[in-house]
N, C-alpha and C positions, 0 to 999 in steps of 0.2 A: 408595353406587349406589341407594339407598331415597330420596335427598334429593334424587338427581336423576332417577329413575325417576315419581315420583308425581304431579308436575304436570307430563311430559313431555306434549305432545298426542298423540292416538293415529295418527294422518298424518303419520309423519316421526319418529318415535320413534330410530331408529337413526342419523340424521342427529343429534337432540336430544342423545343421548345420546353420541354421538361428539366433539361438540365440548365439551361438557362434559367431556368426560376427558381432551381433548387441550390447554384449559384448566388444568386439574389436573396435567396435566404439565409445562406451563409453569412453572407453581408451583412442582412439586417441583426441575425442571431449576434454574429460577431463582434457588431459595433459598441455596445457597451463596453465587453470585456476589455476591448482597444481603449477605450476612453476611460477606464478605470487604470490598467497598465500605464499609460502616459500620466494620468494625473498622479499615481500614485510614485510616479519616476519626477515628475516636473511640479506638482504641485497642480492645484486645480486651473488655477486663474491663466496658465501658461497651457495646460493642456485642451484651454478652451479655445488657446490663439491655434495651438499644433493642428486641431481636430478641424477647425474653420480654414485654414489655408492647404489641408488635404483632399477639403471639398472642393475650395477654389481649383487647386491643381487637379482634380478630377474632373471638374464642369471643363477647363482648358483642353486636358485630352479628347472628351469627347467634340468637344467645338471643333479641334483643329483635325483631329483622326478618323472619327467616326464622317464617312461618306453621306450623303446626300442619299435618300432613296425616291422621290417623287421627281418623277418621269415627266416633264412639262411637253407640251406638245408647240413647233417651230410653226409659223405661217411662213411660208412659201411668198414670192414676190408674186406667183399666180396666183393666189391667194387659197390655196391649198394648207392644209394641214401637212403635219412630217412629224414622224413620231424622234424623239431624241435617244432611243437604245441603243445601246452600248454594241 
């Protein structure tokens, strides 16, 4: 939820989060069907490896392409705090 709410726009936040939830629900409900198709095509042990590798690939995409949303404050040499906002 945090990953979607941080970059969501001020106006239309409910619609943005609703669409995000709908896409997530499609993935949750479609996941078993995809596993079934892969298992039917490759046999179950190979399907487990394919699904595990696709999960690792998705984690890599998130790790490298999703920006950090936490904005830390820096301390200036004068001792004052400065925002790192872009």
